[in-house]
Steps between C-alpha positions, in 0.01 A plus 500: 500500500461198274823307445517313171659156489778428256465236230733276703289542815178413312667185361627403846146520638394215270783258586536333841787659693637319806848625591690357800630788714630355825521174694433487874593222738231492766567401864358151445748449215249538218608701196255763375579670171342841441380581150382820335249468221198621314128421497537256211763305694284499814223329301716242318465178700757304300764775529434542874527125557825482300647779715379340824286806584206420728418846643462845348462857618313723256591866558274643226217721620291455188553129426373190677679173439249213507543182705708237324562129537838395364522195271619285796189586707668761721288808556685828469492700821412857398534830685445857383602846613386746235760762412468780249746492212672832570422769754224449754627217720551575866772351720223291661417341162864405445534367855187288447644352181832419668326333795268304270807374312662394828180314585504309171870416537475371857143368531458129564294290260305272732298221352150554634181354358342842441812655335567465128801279423814712536871445552781736587690624199640813344325840502412731213448874543308630202335808365356541151833532319750392768701820451428743784276421798614140535866598460492768769313276747768232452774761537358626831447145625856395417634822650324431830604134504864584427745442781693811593455869432711505184211389282338798333148520364602680180755225426238230563262679266764509223584130552134396485443720195801354317384146566157592367667658192370847580705760312496773767496505882162520666429834666238461766475804730277325760770231535756752615245669729409162648867420549561826689188470717503130584867411521598723797194387693581133427203489262436159348851358525443319835198330346711333230652170603824529300 
C-alpha cells in the first residue's frame, strides 16, 4: 500500500527540522539533549552546530546520511539502524536502534590521531521526515530510561509526537510486541545506563 504524503509533510521535508525532545544528565555530569529531526536537518551543518548536535542516528532504511564536518571542524558521529516506515520492523530492529542511541549518548569522544575531530554534544535521531520512525525510537528509549514503572510507552510516544508537531499518535505494532517480549525478560533495560 502506497501512503501519500500531505502537502505539509512534503514542505517539512525541504526545511531542516531539529526539535529538542528531552534532556539527560549523564553520570559524569554532562548534559545530553535528544533531538528528533528530518534528513534535511541531519545534513545542515550550521543548524546542527547551532543546536550543539555532534552525533546522529539515522533510522531510515532507504536513506544514507553522508559524513559531515561542522563549520567548527567537528566531524559528526553517524550511526544507522534502517527501519521501515510502517509495518515490517521486528522487535530486534527496534532494540538495535535503541541500543545504538544509547551508544551515541554515552560513548566517549577520545582524541586519537586516527579519529576524525569529534566532541561530545547533543544527539539527533532522524528519519526522512522526522515524523514516525525517529519519534518511536526516541519514545522507546525514553521509556526504558525512565525511573520507575509508572512511565508508559504510549504516553512517551504521544509526548515525543507532540514535541515534533505530529498531529496524531504514532501506532507502531512492533513496538508493543517488543515491549511485551523484552520487558518481562529484562530485555535491553539493563544495558541502558540511566
